[in-house]
Each structure stands twice: as C-alpha cells, then as structure tokens.
N, C-alpha and C positions, 0 to 999 in steps of 0.2 A: 413538510417533514419527510415526505417520500423522496423528494429530490435529494436530500441529505443522504438517505439511505442508499439511493442508487449510486451516488458518487462514492460513498464508503465501500459498497460492494466492488465497484470498478477498481478502486485503489487497491483492495485486498487481492483481487484477481491478478492485477498487474504485478503486484509484489510477488505473488506466488509464481508467475510466469517468469519473472526475473530470476527468482531463486532456482527455478528449474534450468534455465538457460545457464546460469552460474554453475550449477553442479555438473551440466553436461559439456561445458566448454573445455576445449583442450588447450587453448591459448591463455596462458596465466593472466595477461592483461585484460582479456575479455572476461575471464572468471572473476577478476577483482572488480572490474566496472559493473557487471551484472549483480554481484554480491552487494556493492555499495548502492546501487539503484534499488535493490529489494529492501535493504535496510531503510532507505530514505522513504520509500513508498509505504512500508509499514509504519514508519514513525508519523508520516502524513495521515494515514488511516487512523491511527490511535488518537491523533489530535482532532480529527473530524468526529470520531465517536465520542470523545470527551465533550466536544461542543454540543453534540446532539443530547447527550445525557445532562449537560448543565443547563440547556435551554428550557425555560418554563413552558409547560404545555399550553396550547392555545395561542402561542405567539409565533 
C-alpha cells in the first residue's frame, strides 16, 4: 500500500510543478502545454487515490 502512496505523492508533486511552470511561462504554447500536463497529472493522481480507497484492506 505504501507503494501506491509514494506514486500518488509523486503525481501530485509533478502536477504542482507543471502548474507552477505554466503560471510562469511567457510563451503561450508552453503555458498551454504545462497547463494540460498539470490537469492530466491531477486526473491520474485522483484515479490512483480512488483505487487506493476502493482497495480492500489486507490485499
């Protein structure tokens, strides 16, 4: 279960970093790219978290 938590934290950290890069980017294409990456990573993190919560304890 700790493996999942480590991956979840990594996804959330990566999403936050992409959001920051998007906010700081001066090039509109880079801003859009990093915004999409942040959204995608956040969605993945949410799905991992749902899987963790749905998984029965002890398995």
